[in-house]
PyMOL Python script that loads the backbone (N, CA, C, O; Angstrom):
from pymol import cmd

cmd.read_pdbstr("""\
ATOM      1  N   MET A   1      26.681 -44.097 179.392  1.00  0.00           N
ATOM      2  CA  MET A   1      25.778 -43.992 178.294  1.00  0.00           C
ATOM      3  C   MET A   1      24.757 -42.564 178.806  1.00  0.00           C
ATOM      4  O   MET A   1      24.222 -42.392 179.901  1.00  0.00           O
ATOM      5  N   ILE A   2      24.730 -41.739 177.681  1.00  0.00           N
ATOM      6  CA  ILE A   2      23.854 -40.467 178.045  1.00  0.00           C
ATOM      7  C   ILE A   2      22.613 -40.804 177.234  1.00  0.00           C
ATOM      8  O   ILE A   2      22.651 -41.385 176.150  1.00  0.00           O
ATOM      9  N   THR A   3      21.478 -40.379 177.869  1.00  0.00           N
ATOM     10  CA  THR A   3      20.269 -40.578 177.363  1.00  0.00           C
ATOM     11  C   THR A   3      19.501 -39.431 177.437  1.00  0.00           C
ATOM     12  O   THR A   3      19.316 -38.858 178.511  1.00  0.00           O
ATOM     13  N   PHE A   4      18.857 -38.895 175.976  1.00  0.00           N
ATOM     14  CA  PHE A   4      18.005 -37.730 175.958  1.00  0.00           C
ATOM     15  C   PHE A   4      16.725 -38.065 175.648  1.00  0.00           C
ATOM     16  O   PHE A   4      16.514 -39.056 174.949  1.00  0.00           O
ATOM     17  N   GLU A   5      15.706 -37.288 176.125  1.00  0.00           N
ATOM     18  CA  GLU A   5      14.368 -37.374 175.549  1.00  0.00           C
ATOM     19  C   GLU A   5      14.260 -36.464 174.538  1.00  0.00           C
ATOM     20  O   GLU A   5      14.779 -35.387 174.830  1.00  0.00           O
ATOM     21  N   ILE A   6      13.672 -36.525 173.239  1.00  0.00           N
ATOM     22  CA  ILE A   6      13.537 -35.634 172.153  1.00  0.00           C
ATOM     23  C   ILE A   6      12.198 -35.691 171.768  1.00  0.00           C
ATOM     24  O   ILE A   6      11.882 -36.556 170.951  1.00  0.00           O
ATOM     25  N   LYS A   7      11.316 -34.898 172.224  1.00  0.00           N
ATOM     26  CA  LYS A   7       9.798 -34.884 171.914  1.00  0.00           C
ATOM     27  C   LYS A   7       9.506 -34.574 170.583  1.00  0.00           C
ATOM     28  O   LYS A   7       8.426 -34.995 170.168  1.00  0.00           O
ATOM     29  N   ASP A   8      10.282 -33.876 169.740  1.00  0.00           N
ATOM     30  CA  ASP A   8       9.989 -33.484 168.451  1.00  0.00           C
ATOM     31  C   ASP A   8      10.702 -34.456 167.452  1.00  0.00           C
ATOM     32  O   ASP A   8      10.784 -34.164 166.259  1.00  0.00           O
ATOM     33  N   MET A   9      11.235 -35.657 167.979  1.00  0.00           N
ATOM     34  CA  MET A   9      11.831 -36.572 166.886  1.00  0.00           C
ATOM     35  C   MET A   9      10.667 -37.355 166.562  1.00  0.00           C
ATOM     36  O   MET A   9      10.055 -37.919 167.469  1.00  0.00           O
ATOM     37  N   THR A  10      10.304 -37.445 165.381  1.00  0.00           N
ATOM     38  CA  THR A  10       9.148 -38.142 164.756  1.00  0.00           C
ATOM     39  C   THR A  10       9.179 -38.902 163.371  1.00  0.00           C
ATOM     40  O   THR A  10       8.226 -39.416 162.786  1.00  0.00           O
ATOM     41  N   CYS A  11      10.464 -38.851 163.000  1.00  0.00           N
ATOM     42  CA  CYS A  11      10.619 -39.346 161.612  1.00  0.00           C
ATOM     43  C   CYS A  11      12.096 -39.868 161.301  1.00  0.00           C
ATOM     44  O   CYS A  11      13.039 -39.400 161.939  1.00  0.00           O
ATOM     45  N   GLY A  12      12.296 -40.852 160.307  1.00  0.00           N
ATOM     46  CA  GLY A  12      13.671 -40.957 160.007  1.00  0.00           C
ATOM     47  C   GLY A  12      14.473 -39.686 159.525  1.00  0.00           C
ATOM     48  O   GLY A  12      15.684 -39.686 159.744  1.00  0.00           O
ATOM     49  N   HIS A  13      14.039 -38.861 159.040  1.00  0.00           N
ATOM     50  CA  HIS A  13      14.711 -37.598 158.785  1.00  0.00           C
ATOM     51  C   HIS A  13      15.172 -36.933 159.894  1.00  0.00           C
ATOM     52  O   HIS A  13      16.275 -36.391 159.825  1.00  0.00           O
ATOM     53  N   CYS A  14      14.421 -36.867 161.069  1.00  0.00           N
ATOM     54  CA  CYS A  14      14.691 -36.501 162.290  1.00  0.00           C
ATOM     55  C   CYS A  14      16.051 -37.080 162.852  1.00  0.00           C
ATOM     56  O   CYS A  14      17.027 -36.441 163.245  1.00  0.00           O
ATOM     57  N   VAL A  15      15.832 -38.773 162.780  1.00  0.00           N
ATOM     58  CA  VAL A  15      17.050 -39.484 163.397  1.00  0.00           C
ATOM     59  C   VAL A  15      18.174 -39.189 162.452  1.00  0.00           C
ATOM     60  O   VAL A  15      19.257 -39.315 163.023  1.00  0.00           O
ATOM     61  N   SER A  16      18.282 -38.810 161.095  1.00  0.00           N
ATOM     62  CA  SER A  16      19.289 -38.686 160.254  1.00  0.00           C
ATOM     63  C   SER A  16      19.945 -37.279 160.801  1.00  0.00           C
ATOM     64  O   SER A  16      21.159 -37.207 160.991  1.00  0.00           O
ATOM     65  N   THR A  17      19.227 -36.367 160.999  1.00  0.00           N
ATOM     66  CA  THR A  17      19.562 -34.917 161.576  1.00  0.00           C
ATOM     67  C   THR A  17      20.318 -35.066 162.836  1.00  0.00           C
ATOM     68  O   THR A  17      21.454 -34.606 162.950  1.00  0.00           O
ATOM     69  N   ILE A  18      19.733 -35.677 163.754  1.00  0.00           N
ATOM     70  CA  ILE A  18      20.325 -35.910 165.102  1.00  0.00           C
ATOM     71  C   ILE A  18      21.332 -36.670 164.977  1.00  0.00           C
ATOM     72  O   ILE A  18      22.285 -36.348 165.686  1.00  0.00           O
ATOM     73  N   SER A  19      21.486 -37.685 164.242  1.00  0.00           N
ATOM     74  CA  SER A  19      22.924 -38.425 164.191  1.00  0.00           C
ATOM     75  C   SER A  19      23.821 -37.631 163.573  1.00  0.00           C
ATOM     76  O   SER A  19      24.972 -37.739 163.995  1.00  0.00           O
ATOM     77  N   SER A  20      23.628 -36.835 162.664  1.00  0.00           N
ATOM     78  CA  SER A  20      24.822 -35.894 162.198  1.00  0.00           C
ATOM     79  C   SER A  20      25.114 -34.836 163.172  1.00  0.00           C
ATOM     80  O   SER A  20      26.220 -34.297 163.130  1.00  0.00           O
ATOM     81  N   ALA A  21      24.208 -34.465 164.080  1.00  0.00           N
ATOM     82  CA  ALA A  21      24.428 -33.434 164.892  1.00  0.00           C
ATOM     83  C   ALA A  21      25.454 -34.154 166.117  1.00  0.00           C
ATOM     84  O   ALA A  21      26.438 -33.568 166.568  1.00  0.00           O
ATOM     85  N   ILE A  22      25.112 -35.232 166.456  1.00  0.00           N
ATOM     86  CA  ILE A  22      26.050 -35.919 167.327  1.00  0.00           C
ATOM     87  C   ILE A  22      27.573 -36.313 166.749  1.00  0.00           C
ATOM     88  O   ILE A  22      28.559 -36.378 167.483  1.00  0.00           O
ATOM     89  N   ALA A  23      27.594 -36.554 165.374  1.00  0.00           N
ATOM     90  CA  ALA A  23      28.793 -36.810 164.870  1.00  0.00           C
ATOM     91  C   ALA A  23      29.631 -35.597 164.717  1.00  0.00           C
ATOM     92  O   ALA A  23      30.840 -35.768 164.563  1.00  0.00           O
ATOM     93  N   THR A  24      29.108 -34.290 164.739  1.00  0.00           N
ATOM     94  CA  THR A  24      29.683 -33.308 164.819  1.00  0.00           C
ATOM     95  C   THR A  24      30.669 -33.192 166.073  1.00  0.00           C
ATOM     96  O   THR A  24      31.809 -32.733 166.014  1.00  0.00           O
ATOM     97  N   ILE A  25      30.070 -33.662 167.162  1.00  0.00           N
ATOM     98  CA  ILE A  25      30.796 -33.575 168.431  1.00  0.00           C
ATOM     99  C   ILE A  25      31.617 -34.982 168.743  1.00  0.00           C
ATOM    100  O   ILE A  25      32.529 -34.967 169.570  1.00  0.00           O
ATOM    101  N   ASP A  26      31.312 -35.998 168.160  1.00  0.00           N
ATOM    102  CA  ASP A  26      32.158 -37.088 168.297  1.00  0.00           C
ATOM    103  C   ASP A  26      31.646 -38.224 167.160  1.00  0.00           C
ATOM    104  O   ASP A  26      30.688 -38.987 167.292  1.00  0.00           O
ATOM    105  N   HIS A  27      32.460 -38.129 166.130  1.00  0.00           N
ATOM    106  CA  HIS A  27      32.302 -38.958 165.009  1.00  0.00           C
ATOM    107  C   HIS A  27      32.135 -40.580 165.323  1.00  0.00           C
ATOM    108  O   HIS A  27      31.479 -41.364 164.638  1.00  0.00           O
ATOM    109  N   GLN A  28      32.872 -40.886 166.500  1.00  0.00           N
ATOM    110  CA  GLN A  28      32.805 -42.279 166.743  1.00  0.00           C
ATOM    111  C   GLN A  28      31.824 -42.787 167.621  1.00  0.00           C
ATOM    112  O   GLN A  28      31.671 -44.000 167.763  1.00  0.00           O
ATOM    113  N   ALA A  29      31.046 -41.821 168.311  1.00  0.00           N
ATOM    114  CA  ALA A  29      29.863 -41.870 169.212  1.00  0.00           C
ATOM    115  C   ALA A  29      28.984 -43.109 168.729  1.00  0.00           C
ATOM    116  O   ALA A  29      28.720 -43.262 167.536  1.00  0.00           O
ATOM    117  N   GLU A  30      28.577 -43.923 169.647  1.00  0.00           N
ATOM    118  CA  GLU A  30      27.253 -44.977 169.143  1.00  0.00           C
ATOM    119  C   GLU A  30      26.176 -44.436 169.754  1.00  0.00           C
ATOM    120  O   GLU A  30      26.107 -43.970 170.891  1.00  0.00           O
ATOM    121  N   LEU A  31      25.188 -44.545 168.772  1.00  0.00           N
ATOM    122  CA  LEU A  31      23.660 -43.878 169.021  1.00  0.00           C
ATOM    123  C   LEU A  31      22.773 -45.001 168.953  1.00  0.00           C
ATOM    124  O   LEU A  31      22.891 -45.878 168.097  1.00  0.00           O
ATOM    125  N   ILE A  32      21.850 -44.995 169.877  1.00  0.00           N
ATOM    126  CA  ILE A  32      20.675 -46.054 170.041  1.00  0.00           C
ATOM    127  C   ILE A  32      19.537 -45.192 170.007  1.00  0.00           C
ATOM    128  O   ILE A  32      19.438 -44.290 170.839  1.00  0.00           O
ATOM    129  N   VAL A  33      18.659 -45.379 169.121  1.00  0.00           N
ATOM    130  CA  VAL A  33      17.435 -44.694 168.917  1.00  0.00           C
ATOM    131  C   VAL A  33      15.967 -45.292 169.438  1.00  0.00           C
ATOM    132  O   VAL A  33      15.637 -46.406 169.030  1.00  0.00           O
ATOM    133  N   ASP A  34      15.319 -44.753 170.097  1.00  0.00           N
ATOM    134  CA  ASP A  34      14.212 -45.356 170.276  1.00  0.00           C
ATOM    135  C   ASP A  34      12.906 -44.387 169.931  1.00  0.00           C
ATOM    136  O   ASP A  34      12.483 -43.527 170.703  1.00  0.00           O
ATOM    137  N   MET A  35      12.396 -44.665 168.733  1.00  0.00           N
ATOM    138  CA  MET A  35      11.340 -43.741 168.001  1.00  0.00           C
ATOM    139  C   MET A  35      10.212 -43.886 168.926  1.00  0.00           C
ATOM    140  O   MET A  35       9.633 -42.853 169.262  1.00  0.00           O
ATOM    141  N   ALA A  36       9.782 -45.101 169.423  1.00  0.00           N
ATOM    142  CA  ALA A  36       8.476 -45.089 170.340  1.00  0.00           C
ATOM    143  C   ALA A  36       8.500 -44.257 171.375  1.00  0.00           C
ATOM    144  O   ALA A  36       7.525 -43.512 171.473  1.00  0.00           O
ATOM    145  N   ARG A  37       9.486 -44.158 172.319  1.00  0.00           N
ATOM    146  CA  ARG A  37       9.696 -43.453 173.450  1.00  0.00           C
ATOM    147  C   ARG A  37      10.314 -41.964 173.078  1.00  0.00           C
ATOM    148  O   ARG A  37      10.445 -41.162 174.002  1.00  0.00           O
ATOM    149  N   GLN A  38      10.672 -41.607 171.816  1.00  0.00           N
ATOM    150  CA  GLN A  38      11.533 -40.552 171.534  1.00  0.00           C
ATOM    151  C   GLN A  38      12.636 -40.293 172.541  1.00  0.00           C
ATOM    152  O   GLN A  38      12.648 -39.317 173.292  1.00  0.00           O
ATOM    153  N   ARG A  39      13.415 -41.090 172.507  1.00  0.00           N
ATOM    154  CA  ARG A  39      14.588 -41.195 173.176  1.00  0.00           C
ATOM    155  C   ARG A  39      15.964 -41.673 172.403  1.00  0.00           C
ATOM    156  O   ARG A  39      15.946 -42.629 171.629  1.00  0.00           O
ATOM    157  N   ILE A  40      17.040 -40.993 172.658  1.00  0.00           N
ATOM    158  CA  ILE A  40      18.231 -41.542 172.010  1.00  0.00           C
ATOM    159  C   ILE A  40      19.256 -41.804 173.204  1.00  0.00           C
ATOM    160  O   ILE A  40      19.055 -41.154 174.230  1.00  0.00           O
ATOM    161  N   SER A  41      20.074 -42.474 173.185  1.00  0.00           N
ATOM    162  CA  SER A  41      20.988 -42.971 174.086  1.00  0.00           C
ATOM    163  C   SER A  41      22.479 -42.812 173.271  1.00  0.00           C
ATOM    164  O   SER A  41      22.649 -43.334 172.169  1.00  0.00           O
ATOM    165  N   VAL A  42      23.534 -42.022 173.962  1.00  0.00           N
ATOM    166  CA  VAL A  42      24.740 -41.892 173.126  1.00  0.00           C
ATOM    167  C   VAL A  42      25.883 -42.418 174.067  1.00  0.00           C
ATOM    168  O   VAL A  42      26.046 -42.004 175.215  1.00  0.00           O
ATOM    169  N   GLN A  43      26.643 -43.358 173.471  1.00  0.00           N
ATOM    170  CA  GLN A  43      27.890 -43.658 174.078  1.00  0.00           C
ATOM    171  C   GLN A  43      29.113 -42.917 173.403  1.00  0.00           C
ATOM    172  O   GLN A  43      29.501 -43.142 172.257  1.00  0.00           O
ATOM    173  N   SER A  44      29.681 -41.971 174.309  1.00  0.00           N
ATOM    174  CA  SER A  44      30.562 -41.513 173.679  1.00  0.00           C
ATOM    175  C   SER A  44      32.054 -41.531 174.713  1.00  0.00           C
ATOM    176  O   SER A  44      31.933 -41.486 175.937  1.00  0.00           O
ATOM    177  N   ALA A  45      33.250 -41.593 174.136  1.00  0.00           N
ATOM    178  CA  ALA A  45      34.383 -41.498 174.751  1.00  0.00           C
ATOM    179  C   ALA A  45      34.966 -40.031 175.249  1.00  0.00           C
ATOM    180  O   ALA A  45      35.742 -39.879 176.192  1.00  0.00           O
ATOM    181  N   SER A  46      34.419 -38.976 174.404  1.00  0.00           N
ATOM    182  CA  SER A  46      34.966 -37.877 174.602  1.00  0.00           C
ATOM    183  C   SER A  46      34.046 -36.769 174.770  1.00  0.00           C
ATOM    184  O   SER A  46      34.482 -35.718 175.240  1.00  0.00           O
ATOM    185  N   ALA A  47      32.549 -36.900 174.370  1.00  0.00           N
ATOM    186  CA  ALA A  47      31.704 -35.864 174.496  1.00  0.00           C
ATOM    187  C   ALA A  47      31.075 -35.838 175.870  1.00  0.00           C
ATOM    188  O   ALA A  47      30.789 -36.841 176.523  1.00  0.00           O
ATOM    189  N   THR A  48      30.886 -34.549 176.250  1.00  0.00           N
ATOM    190  CA  THR A  48      30.047 -34.431 177.715  1.00  0.00           C
ATOM    191  C   THR A  48      28.565 -34.361 177.310  1.00  0.00           C
ATOM    192  O   THR A  48      28.243 -34.186 176.135  1.00  0.00           O
ATOM    193  N   ALA A  49      27.707 -34.494 178.259  1.00  0.00           N
ATOM    194  CA  ALA A  49      26.314 -34.465 178.129  1.00  0.00           C
ATOM    195  C   ALA A  49      25.873 -33.036 177.698  1.00  0.00           C
ATOM    196  O   ALA A  49      24.908 -32.846 176.958  1.00  0.00           O
ATOM    197  N   ALA A  50      26.614 -32.087 178.191  1.00  0.00           N
ATOM    198  CA  ALA A  50      26.399 -30.578 177.861  1.00  0.00           C
ATOM    199  C   ALA A  50      26.581 -30.237 176.388  1.00  0.00           C
ATOM    200  O   ALA A  50      25.851 -29.470 175.760  1.00  0.00           O
ATOM    201  N   ALA A  51      27.661 -30.905 175.896  1.00  0.00           N
ATOM    202  CA  ALA A  51      28.127 -30.645 174.560  1.00  0.00           C
ATOM    203  C   ALA A  51      27.181 -31.356 173.491  1.00  0.00           C
ATOM    204  O   ALA A  51      26.798 -30.866 172.429  1.00  0.00           O
ATOM    205  N   LEU A  52      26.893 -32.594 173.993  1.00  0.00           N
ATOM    206  CA  LEU A  52      25.752 -33.430 173.047  1.00  0.00           C
ATOM    207  C   LEU A  52      24.488 -32.602 173.142  1.00  0.00           C
ATOM    208  O   LEU A  52      23.893 -32.413 172.081  1.00  0.00           O
ATOM    209  N   GLN A  53      23.984 -32.074 174.259  1.00  0.00           N
ATOM    210  CA  GLN A  53      22.763 -31.408 174.210  1.00  0.00           C
ATOM    211  C   GLN A  53      22.766 -30.071 173.368  1.00  0.00           C
ATOM    212  O   GLN A  53      21.803 -29.700 172.696  1.00  0.00           O
ATOM    213  N   GLN A  54      23.857 -29.450 173.473  1.00  0.00           N
ATOM    214  CA  GLN A  54      24.125 -28.256 172.649  1.00  0.00           C
ATOM    215  C   GLN A  54      24.018 -28.518 171.188  1.00  0.00           C
ATOM    216  O   GLN A  54      23.385 -27.786 170.427  1.00  0.00           O
ATOM    217  N   ALA A  55      24.678 -29.619 170.815  1.00  0.00           N
ATOM    218  CA  ALA A  55      24.575 -30.067 169.490  1.00  0.00           C
ATOM    219  C   ALA A  55      23.184 -30.369 168.979  1.00  0.00           C
ATOM    220  O   ALA A  55      22.786 -29.901 167.913  1.00  0.00           O
ATOM    221  N   LEU A  56      22.478 -31.123 169.716  1.00  0.00           N
ATOM    222  CA  LEU A  56      21.045 -31.289 169.315  1.00  0.00           C
ATOM    223  C   LEU A  56      20.073 -30.156 169.409  1.00  0.00           C
ATOM    224  O   LEU A  56      19.067 -30.202 168.701  1.00  0.00           O
ATOM    225  N   GLU A  57      20.292 -29.040 170.294  1.00  0.00           N
ATOM    226  CA  GLU A  57      19.521 -27.935 170.171  1.00  0.00           C
ATOM    227  C   GLU A  57      19.877 -27.035 169.016  1.00  0.00           C
ATOM    228  O   GLU A  57      19.022 -26.360 168.443  1.00  0.00           O
ATOM    229  N   ASN A  58      21.432 -27.034 168.610  1.00  0.00           N
ATOM    230  CA  ASN A  58      21.744 -26.440 167.342  1.00  0.00           C
ATOM    231  C   ASN A  58      21.239 -26.983 166.086  1.00  0.00           C
ATOM    232  O   ASN A  58      21.192 -26.303 165.061  1.00  0.00           O
ATOM    233  N   ALA A  59      20.865 -28.190 166.150  1.00  0.00           N
ATOM    234  CA  ALA A  59      20.110 -28.966 165.138  1.00  0.00           C
ATOM    235  C   ALA A  59      18.695 -28.643 165.120  1.00  0.00           C
ATOM    236  O   ALA A  59      17.987 -29.085 164.215  1.00  0.00           O
ATOM    237  N   GLY A  60      18.224 -27.917 166.035  1.00  0.00           N
ATOM    238  CA  GLY A  60      16.734 -27.744 166.066  1.00  0.00           C
ATOM    239  C   GLY A  60      15.914 -28.690 167.169  1.00  0.00           C
ATOM    240  O   GLY A  60      14.696 -28.592 167.319  1.00  0.00           O
ATOM    241  N   TYR A  61      16.611 -29.465 167.794  1.00  0.00           N
ATOM    242  CA  TYR A  61      15.668 -30.301 168.634  1.00  0.00           C
ATOM    243  C   TYR A  61      15.909 -30.224 170.093  1.00  0.00           C
ATOM    244  O   TYR A  61      16.977 -30.510 170.633  1.00  0.00           O
ATOM    245  N   ALA A  62      14.982 -29.871 170.608  1.00  0.00           N
ATOM    246  CA  ALA A  62      14.920 -29.734 172.319  1.00  0.00           C
ATOM    247  C   ALA A  62      15.227 -31.061 172.875  1.00  0.00           C
ATOM    248  O   ALA A  62      14.537 -32.050 172.629  1.00  0.00           O
ATOM    249  N   ALA A  63      16.140 -31.071 173.535  1.00  0.00           N
ATOM    250  CA  ALA A  63      16.645 -32.511 174.253  1.00  0.00           C
ATOM    251  C   ALA A  63      16.637 -32.288 175.901  1.00  0.00           C
ATOM    252  O   ALA A  63      17.233 -31.388 176.494  1.00  0.00           O
ATOM    253  N   THR A  64      15.969 -33.137 176.385  1.00  0.00           N
ATOM    254  CA  THR A  64      16.056 -33.226 177.913  1.00  0.00           C
ATOM    255  C   THR A  64      16.921 -34.354 178.260  1.00  0.00           C
ATOM    256  O   THR A  64      16.604 -35.430 177.751  1.00  0.00           O
ATOM    257  N   GLN A  65      18.074 -34.327 179.116  1.00  0.00           N
ATOM    258  CA  GLN A  65      18.748 -35.536 179.506  1.00  0.00           C
ATOM    259  C   GLN A  65      18.014 -36.152 180.540  1.00  0.00           C
ATOM    260  O   GLN A  65      17.519 -35.494 181.455  1.00  0.00           O
ATOM    261  N   ILE A  66      17.892 -37.647 180.427  1.00  0.00           N
ATOM    262  CA  ILE A  66      17.212 -38.630 181.309  1.00  0.00           C
ATOM    263  C   ILE A  66      18.446 -39.012 182.200  1.00  0.00           C
ATOM    264  O   ILE A  66      19.402 -39.617 181.714  1.00  0.00           O
ATOM    265  N   THR A  67      18.401 -38.673 183.403  1.00  0.00           N
ATOM    266  CA  THR A  67      19.587 -38.864 184.308  1.00  0.00           C
ATOM    267  C   THR A  67      19.863 -40.297 184.647  1.00  0.00           C
ATOM    268  O   THR A  67      20.998 -40.764 184.543  1.00  0.00           O
ATOM    269  N   GLU A  68      18.864 -40.978 185.040  1.00  0.00           N
ATOM    270  CA  GLU A  68      18.909 -42.409 185.411  1.00  0.00           C
ATOM    271  C   GLU A  68      18.166 -43.411 184.423  1.00  0.00           C
ATOM    272  O   GLU A  68      16.941 -43.500 184.348  1.00  0.00           O
ATOM    273  N   VAL A  69      19.038 -44.124 183.707  1.00  0.00           N
ATOM    274  CA  VAL A  69      18.427 -45.076 182.736  1.00  0.00           C
ATOM    275  C   VAL A  69      18.958 -46.374 183.018  1.00  0.00           C
ATOM    276  O   VAL A  69      20.180 -46.488 183.116  1.00  0.00           O
ATOM    277  N   THR A  70      18.175 -47.420 183.170  1.00  0.00           N
ATOM    278  CA  THR A  70      18.462 -48.957 183.370  1.00  0.00           C
ATOM    279  C   THR A  70      18.700 -49.326 182.140  1.00  0.00           C
ATOM    280  O   THR A  70      18.366 -48.609 181.197  1.00  0.00           O
ATOM    281  N   GLU A  71      19.366 -50.604 181.960  1.00  0.00           N
ATOM    282  CA  GLU A  71      19.816 -51.384 180.800  1.00  0.00           C
ATOM    283  C   GLU A  71      18.541 -51.738 180.063  1.00  0.00           C
ATOM    284  O   GLU A  71      18.498 -51.756 178.833  1.00  0.00           O
ATOM    285  N   ALA A  72      17.544 -52.007 180.805  1.00  0.00           N
ATOM    286  CA  ALA A  72      16.318 -52.424 180.271  1.00  0.00           C
ATOM    287  C   ALA A  72      15.657 -51.125 179.412  1.00  0.00           C
ATOM    288  O   ALA A  72      15.087 -51.259 178.330  1.00  0.00           O
ATOM    289  N   GLU A  73      15.831 -49.970 180.047  1.00  0.00           N
ATOM    290  CA  GLU A  73      15.305 -48.788 179.305  1.00  0.00           C
ATOM    291  C   GLU A  73      16.037 -48.426 178.151  1.00  0.00           C
ATOM    292  O   GLU A  73      15.464 -48.036 177.133  1.00  0.00           O
ATOM    293  N   ALA A  74      17.478 -48.546 178.256  1.00  0.00           N
ATOM    294  CA  ALA A  74      18.235 -48.228 177.163  1.00  0.00           C
ATOM    295  C   ALA A  74      18.327 -49.249 175.932  1.00  0.00           C
ATOM    296  O   ALA A  74      18.540 -48.896 174.772  1.00  0.00           O
ATOM    297  N   TYR A  75      18.156 -50.426 176.314  1.00  0.00           N
ATOM    298  CA  TYR A  75      18.070 -51.497 175.245  1.00  0.00           C
ATOM    299  C   TYR A  75      16.894 -52.298 175.382  1.00  0.00           C
ATOM    300  O   TYR A  75      16.962 -53.462 175.776  1.00  0.00           O
ATOM    301  N   PRO A  76      15.594 -51.622 175.014  1.00  0.00           N
ATOM    302  CA  PRO A  76      14.236 -52.531 175.229  1.00  0.00           C
ATOM    303  C   PRO A  76      14.407 -53.699 174.121  1.00  0.00           C
ATOM    304  O   PRO A  76      14.958 -53.662 173.021  1.00  0.00           O
ATOM    305  N   GLY A  77      13.772 -54.701 174.767  1.00  0.00           N
ATOM    306  CA  GLY A  77      13.627 -55.784 173.965  1.00  0.00           C
ATOM    307  C   GLY A  77      14.663 -56.835 173.924  1.00  0.00           C
ATOM    308  O   GLY A  77      14.543 -57.856 173.248  1.00  0.00           O
ATOM    309  N   ILE A  78      15.839 -56.518 174.778  1.00  0.00           N
ATOM    310  CA  ILE A  78      16.971 -57.211 175.024  1.00  0.00           C
ATOM    311  C   ILE A  78      16.830 -58.119 176.130  1.00  0.00           C
ATOM    312  O   ILE A  78      16.728 -57.397 177.121  1.00  0.00           O
ATOM    313  N   PRO A  79      16.778 -59.173 176.434  1.00  0.00           N
ATOM    314  CA  PRO A  79      16.514 -59.705 177.615  1.00  0.00           C
ATOM    315  C   PRO A  79      17.680 -59.373 178.622  1.00  0.00           C
ATOM    316  O   PRO A  79      18.787 -59.255 178.098  1.00  0.00           O
ATOM    317  N   ASP A  80      17.605 -59.214 179.907  1.00  0.00           N
ATOM    318  CA  ASP A  80      18.532 -59.057 181.023  1.00  0.00           C
ATOM    319  C   ASP A  80      18.999 -60.657 181.344  1.00  0.00           C
ATOM    320  O   ASP A  80      18.285 -61.437 181.976  1.00  0.00           O
ATOM    321  N   MET A  81      20.172 -60.959 180.855  1.00  0.00           N
ATOM    322  CA  MET A  81      20.517 -62.315 181.150  1.00  0.00           C
ATOM    323  C   MET A  81      20.866 -62.646 182.475  1.00  0.00           C
ATOM    324  O   MET A  81      20.885 -63.810 182.877  1.00  0.00           O
ATOM    325  N   ARG A  82      21.182 -61.525 183.268  1.00  0.00           N
ATOM    326  CA  ARG A  82      21.454 -61.633 184.636  1.00  0.00           C
ATOM    327  C   ARG A  82      20.730 -62.295 185.609  1.00  0.00           C
ATOM    328  O   ARG A  82      21.099 -62.967 186.573  1.00  0.00           O
ATOM    329  N   SER A  83      19.367 -61.919 185.092  1.00  0.00           N
ATOM    330  CA  SER A  83      18.026 -62.495 185.968  1.00  0.00           C
ATOM    331  C   SER A  83      17.543 -63.820 185.576  1.00  0.00           C
ATOM    332  O   SER A  83      16.532 -64.272 186.116  1.00  0.00           O
ATOM    333  N   SER A  84      18.109 -64.413 184.778  1.00  0.00           N
ATOM    334  CA  SER A  84      17.787 -65.861 184.354  1.00  0.00           C
ATOM    335  C   SER A  84      19.012 -66.733 184.033  1.00  0.00           C
ATOM    336  O   SER A  84      20.137 -66.269 183.844  1.00  0.00           O
ATOM    337  N   CYS A  85      18.704 -68.002 183.990  1.00  0.00           N
ATOM    338  CA  CYS A  85      19.567 -69.040 183.930  1.00  0.00           C
ATOM    339  C   CYS A  85      19.343 -69.829 182.805  1.00  0.00           C
ATOM    340  O   CYS A  85      18.196 -70.247 182.647  1.00  0.00           O
ATOM    341  N   CYS A  86      20.371 -70.178 181.828  1.00  0.00           N
ATOM    342  CA  CYS A  86      20.072 -71.192 180.777  1.00  0.00           C
ATOM    343  C   CYS A  86      20.214 -72.586 181.208  1.00  0.00           C
ATOM    344  O   CYS A  86      20.048 -73.460 180.357  1.00  0.00           O
ATOM    345  N   HIS A  87      20.522 -72.938 182.511  1.00  0.00           N
ATOM    346  CA  HIS A  87      20.723 -74.254 182.956  1.00  0.00           C
ATOM    347  C   HIS A  87      19.682 -74.925 183.761  1.00  0.00           C
ATOM    348  O   HIS A  87      19.854 -76.079 184.154  1.00  0.00           O
TER     349      HIS A  87
END
""", "prot")
cmd.dss("prot")
cmd.show_as("cartoon", "prot")
cmd.util.cbc("prot")
cmd.orient("prot")
């Protein structure tokens, strides 16, 4: 998963534009948006981080790649099931 911080992502229109930009690189890419932290995480089988970043910049959004993201950061609000037991 490749994560970017996009400081000027402020609304649903921004998300739509960003989603379209990502789709131009890989139409099958999965996108997770965290509006509160102004981050997106992209799961792509074919696109490189550099290609994704260039697509975002071409769409008018300055994107900074976040190099180390934990699962908890990429998927906020989803409990880490490895740290607890249901029995």
